[in-house]
C-alpha positions in Angstrom: -43.0 -17.9 80.7 -39.6 -17.9 79.0 -38.7 -19.1 75.5 -36.6 -22.3 76.1 -34.6 -21.9 72.9 -35.9 -25.0 71.2 -36.8 -24.8 67.5 -39.8 -26.4 65.9 -39.3 -27.5 62.3 -42.5 -27.6 60.3 -42.5 -29.5 57.0 -45.2 -27.7 55.1 -46.3 -26.6 51.6 -48.8 -29.4 51.1 -50.7 -27.1 50.5 -49.2 -23.8 51.5 -52.5 -22.2 52.7 -53.0 -25.1 55.1 -49.5 -24.6 56.4 -50.2 -20.9 57.1 -53.3 -22.0 59.0 -51.2 -24.3 61.1 -48.8 -21.5 61.9 -51.8 -19.4 63.0 -53.0 -22.2 65.2 -49.6 -22.4 66.9 -49.8 -18.7 67.8 -53.4 -18.9 69.0 -52.8 -22.0 71.2 -49.6 -20.5 72.6 -51.7 -17.6 73.8 -54.7 -19.5 75.0 -53.2 -22.7 76.5 -49.7 -21.6 77.6 -50.4 -18.0 78.6 -48.0 -16.4 76.1 -48.1 -12.6 76.2 -44.7 -11.3 75.2 -43.1 -11.7 71.8 -40.1 -13.5 73.3 -42.3 -16.1 74.8 -43.6 -17.4 71.4 -41.9 -20.6 70.1 -39.0 -20.5 67.7 -40.4 -21.9 64.5 -38.8 -22.7 61.1 -41.6 -23.3 58.5 -40.4 -24.7 55.2 -43.1 -24.6 52.5 -41.9 -27.3 50.1 -43.6 -27.3 46.6 -43.7 -31.0 46.2 -45.4 -32.5 43.1 -48.9 -33.9 43.5 -48.0 -37.4 44.6 -51.5 -37.7 46.2 -53.2 -37.9 42.8 -50.2 -39.3 40.9 -48.5 -42.1 42.7 -45.7 -42.2 40.1 -44.5 -38.9 41.6 -44.2 -40.2 45.2 -40.4 -40.9 44.9 -39.8 -37.4 43.5 -41.8 -35.8 46.4 -40.0 -38.0 48.9 -36.6 -37.0 47.7 -37.5 -33.3 47.9 -38.8 -33.7 51.5 -35.7 -35.7 52.6 -33.4 -33.1 51.0 -35.2 -30.3 52.9 -35.1 -32.1 56.2 -31.3 -32.6 55.8 -31.0 -28.9 55.2 -33.2 -28.1 58.2 -31.1 -30.3 60.4 -28.2 -27.8 59.9 -30.4 -25.1 61.6 -30.4 -27.0 64.9 -34.1 -28.0 64.7 -35.1 -29.6 68.0 -38.1 -31.7 66.6 -40.2 -31.9 63.5 -43.9 -32.0 62.6 -45.6 -32.2 59.2 -48.5 -29.9 58.4 -50.1 -32.4 56.0 -52.2 -35.6 56.7 -51.4 -37.5 53.5 -47.8 -36.6 53.7 -47.6 -38.8 56.8 -47.5 -41.7 54.4 -43.9 -40.8 53.8 -43.0 -39.8 57.3 -41.3 -43.1 58.4 -38.9 -42.9 55.4 -38.1 -39.3 56.2 -37.5 -40.1 59.9 -34.7 -42.4 58.9 -32.8 -39.5 57.5 -32.6 -37.5 60.8 -31.9 -38.1 64.4 -34.5 -35.5 65.5 -37.9 -36.7 66.8 -41.1 -36.2 64.9 -44.5 -35.5 66.4 -46.9 -37.5 64.2 -50.6 -36.8 63.5 -51.1 -40.6 63.0 -50.0 -41.1 66.7 -51.7 -38.0 68.2 -55.2 -38.3 66.5 -56.3 -41.6 68.1 -55.1 -40.6 71.5 -57.0 -37.3 71.3 -60.3 -38.9 70.1 -60.2 -41.6 72.7 -60.0 -38.9 75.4 -63.3 -37.5 74.0 -65.0 -41.0 74.6 -66.2 -41.1 71.0 -66.5 -44.6 69.4 -67.4 -43.8 65.8 -66.0 -41.1 63.5 -66.6 -40.1 59.9 -63.5 -39.4 57.9 -63.1 -36.4 55.5 -59.8 -37.1 53.7 -58.0 -37.4 50.4 -58.7 -40.5 48.3 -55.1 -41.6 49.0 -55.5 -41.3 52.7 -58.6 -43.4 52.6 -57.1 -45.9 50.1 -54.0 -46.5 52.2 -56.0 -46.7 55.5 -53.6 -44.3 57.0 -55.9 -43.5 59.9 -58.5 -46.3 59.7 -56.1 -48.9 60.9 -54.6 -47.0 63.9 -58.1 -45.7 65.0 -59.5 -49.2 65.0 -56.6 -50.3 67.2 -57.8 -47.7 69.7 -61.3 -49.1 69.5 -62.7 -46.3 67.3 -64.8 -47.3 64.4 -64.2 -45.4 61.1 -67.1 -44.6 58.7 -65.7 -43.8 55.3 -67.4 -41.8 52.6 -68.9 -43.7 49.7 -67.0 -43.9 46.4 -68.8 -40.9 44.8 -68.1 -38.7 47.9 -64.4 -39.8 47.9 -64.1 -38.6 44.4 -65.8 -35.3 45.3 -63.5 -34.8 48.2 -60.5 -35.3 45.9 -61.7 -32.6 43.6 -62.7 -30.3 46.5 -59.2 -30.6 48.0 -57.5 -29.8 44.6 -59.7 -26.8 44.1 -59.2 -25.5 47.7 -55.4 -25.6 47.1 -56.0 -23.6 43.9 -58.4 -21.2 45.7 -61.3 -22.1 43.4 -65.1 -22.7 43.9 -64.7 -22.1 47.7 -68.4 -21.3 48.3 -69.8 -24.2 46.3 -67.3 -26.6 47.9 -68.2 -25.4 51.4 -71.8 -26.6 50.7 -70.7 -29.9 49.1 -68.4 -30.9 51.9 -71.1 -30.3 54.5 -73.5 -32.6 52.5 -70.8 -35.3 52.6 -70.3 -34.8 56.4 -74.1 -35.1 56.9 -74.2 -38.4 55.0 -71.5 -39.8 57.3 -73.5 -38.7 60.4 -76.6 -40.4 59.0 -74.6 -43.6 58.8 -73.8 -43.4 62.5 -70.7 -41.2 62.9 -70.7 -39.4 66.3 -68.0 -36.9 65.1 -66.3 -35.8 61.9 -62.5 -35.9 61.5 -61.1 -33.3 59.1 -58.3 -35.7 58.0 -57.0 -33.4 55.3 -55.4 -30.0 56.1 -57.4 -28.3 53.4 -60.8 -29.3 54.8 -60.8 -26.8 57.8 -60.3 -24.0 55.3 -63.8 -24.5 53.9 -65.7 -26.4 56.7 -67.8 -24.2 59.0 -66.2 -23.2 62.3 -69.4 -23.7 64.4 -70.8 -27.2 64.7 -73.6 -29.0 66.5 -71.5 -32.2 66.6 -67.8 -32.7 67.4 -65.5 -31.9 64.5 -61.8 -32.6 64.9 -59.4 -30.5 63.0 -56.2 -32.6 62.8 -54.1 -29.5 62.6 -55.6 -28.2 65.8 -54.7 -31.5 67.5 -51.2 -31.4 66.1 -50.6 -27.8 67.2 -51.6 -28.7 70.8 -49.2 -31.7 70.8 -46.4 -29.6 69.3 -46.7 -26.8 71.8 -47.0 -29.2 74.7 -43.7 -30.8 73.7 -42.2 -27.3 73.1 -43.1 -25.9 76.5 -42.7 -29.1 78.5 -39.0 -28.7 79.0 -38.3 -32.2 77.7 -37.8 -33.7 74.2 
């Protein structure tokens, strides 16, 4: 396999540890799914970790965050990026506005997730996500269009998830939050979910890797889609 001289642009930093996890997934899947063995066969990647303000908790800072992301994409365009992706679920709320500022294509989690789940023949999923992702129905609407029912956490659990995600970004209370997020997932399963969707990039950092039921890591799904596009020979 030869490196085809494309460049993947990753919009990251929301939060930074999740972006690092996404980079590791790209390397792992390149080896496993595309037979990469030599250093020169790995994809050319530009990862920009952008310290945007917390517009997820404070909607008043959304415009500030958007301006930072747009400015960074305009800088990255000068580096001959072939296509972009965003290593953040809630950040996809801004992706359409960012896409207007570049002529380079984006691979979007919002588009890739429902296609992936439908292939697994699953009809009901439980969502672990930020309060903002849930409030805006970022995934709920598109999943339902694919015939997939979404079971959302109850209000108290949504609040808990918000706190867990903040603490995971800060590297705090990891062991306690691992237990709490599993309890939330079990409550979704009791209400009929056939699988759990980790719809926040911080959740996989604390959720157990081994599961008795299907658990979909959105960054895993995105990494597979990105590499398929990279190695396909077409854009």
